[in-house]
N, C-alpha and C positions, 0 to 999 in steps of 0.2 A: 503493499501498499505506499500513498506517496509523503507516510509520516516513519519515526523507529520511536525504540519506548522512550521513556521519559528519564527511567533511573541512570540511564549514561547521560544526560545532557552537563550535569558539570562535570563529569570525565571526563569527556570528551573535552569539553570549552576551556577545563586545569591545562591540560595537554596543549591545547592549542595557544594560550597562552604564554605557557614555557617556549612554544619555536617563537616567539613572533611573527608568522610570517608577514611579508610585504602582498605577499599574490597568492592566493589562497584557488583551488580547484574543487569544484563541489559536484562529483560524480552520482548521478542520479540523483539528482535536485527536490526531487519532489514537491514537497510543500513551500521549500523552501526556509527553512526552519534556522539550518546551520551554515545560511548564510547570511540573515540575518540577524543568529548569533555573532557572527566574523565579524562583518560589519561593524556594530554597535561596540565589542570589544576592541577591536586591532584598534577602530576613530577614537575614542573617548578613553578608553583603560593604555592602550598605548602608542595613543598618540602620533600614531602612521595613518595615510590618505592611501589604504588596499586596494588593491585587482582584485575584485572575485565575481569567475566566471562557474559558468555549473556547465554540466552535460545531464541532459534526460532524453529519453527516447519515446516517449508518450506525450505528444502536442500539447491535448486535453488539460494537462495537468500545469502550464504553466496557462499562464492568467497574469493580468494587472502585477496582481503581487510582487511571483518571479523576475518580470516584467523589472522593478523597481528596484530590486535586490539586487543581482544580478546586474556585471554591466557588459556580460557578452553570455548568451546561452543559445551552445550547441547541441541542434538537436540531432537523434542517431544513436546506433545501439555507442555502446560506451568502449567498448576493444577498437573499432575502427576510427571513432572520433580521436582516440589519444594516440593511433597511429597517423593519424594527420599533424601531431601538434611536436617542438622539439623536443630533443631532449634536454630535462633540466627546466622548463620553460616556466613552473611554479613551485614558491619554498614548499607550498604543504598544499597534498592531495587529499579529497576527503573521501570515504568509501562507509556512507554509515547504514548499516542495513539493505548493501546494495549486493556482499558477494554468494547469499545465498541463493541468488536467482540464477547461478549461473552451474553449470556443468562442470563437475572436477574439473576436468583439460579446459573448459573456457574459462575459469577461475581463476586455473595457474595461468597461463597466459593474458587473463585482464592485473593480475598482481604484480606480475612483468611488465608490461607497460605502463600502471601503476608507479613504479618505481623507478621506469626510465624517465617520465614525465616530469617528476615532484623530485626535487632536492631530500623534502618528509614524505612520508604518507601515512596517512590512521587509519585503516578499517576495523571496522566493530562490525560483531555477525552475530546472530542469535548462542547461546550455550545448546538451547536446546531449539531445531530451528520444526514448527508444524507445519503439517500439510498446508498445503494451501496451492490452488488454481491460481488463473487468472484473476482480477477481480476490477472494477467497474471497465468492462472488455478490454483490460490488456493483459494479452498474453507474456510480457513479461513480470510481472506479476509472479509466477509460477514459482515456488519455490522446487528447486532444482539440485538442491547439498547440504552436503552439514560438516561443517567445518571448525577445526579446533586452533590453539594458534602455533603448534610445532607445523599445521600442515600450511599455514600461511604466512610461516616464514620460520626454516629450519637454519637457517645463516649463522645465529647470534648476533648477528647488524641489529635487534630491532627489543623493542623494549615491551613486555605484557601488562597491559594496568589493569591490576583486579577491580570489577563491578563484575557480581553476582551471576547476571543474565545473557553477561554478551564478552566476548572475546575480543578483546580492544588491544590492538599491536598496530603500533609505531616503530615504520621501520628510518632509516634515515637511506 
């Protein structure tokens, strides 16, 4: 669905504040919650003028709200959109509650592209993925895989942040 669990908001935003990015890419932006929170905290608390962009695959999700939050919104499948981007073109790439929508094979390619495009990558995925088909007429909402922190990054170049309901992994 175009939203994510509320229990992880403060954990994710604490990580964002520590990274202090000047540019953010929100992959699978949905309702725009993390774009808005990044804009607020980076502008007000970190006193920076950030570039905050998004990728989403489902055009009906993109409304006036998202267009006000994001500088640019790239429409299309995430992997295809990421492949068009330059390496290390964003200080931080967010992938919040999107990884479970990929097959394992595509998910590994997705992670590889996230790491190529972002200087830092923050991935969050539920610890227990529930069965879910398409929602709101969006076939991309189907849950296709279950992940754990080692599957997300087993290179010892990441930090796993404790959150009871979600795997939150920050990579460099």
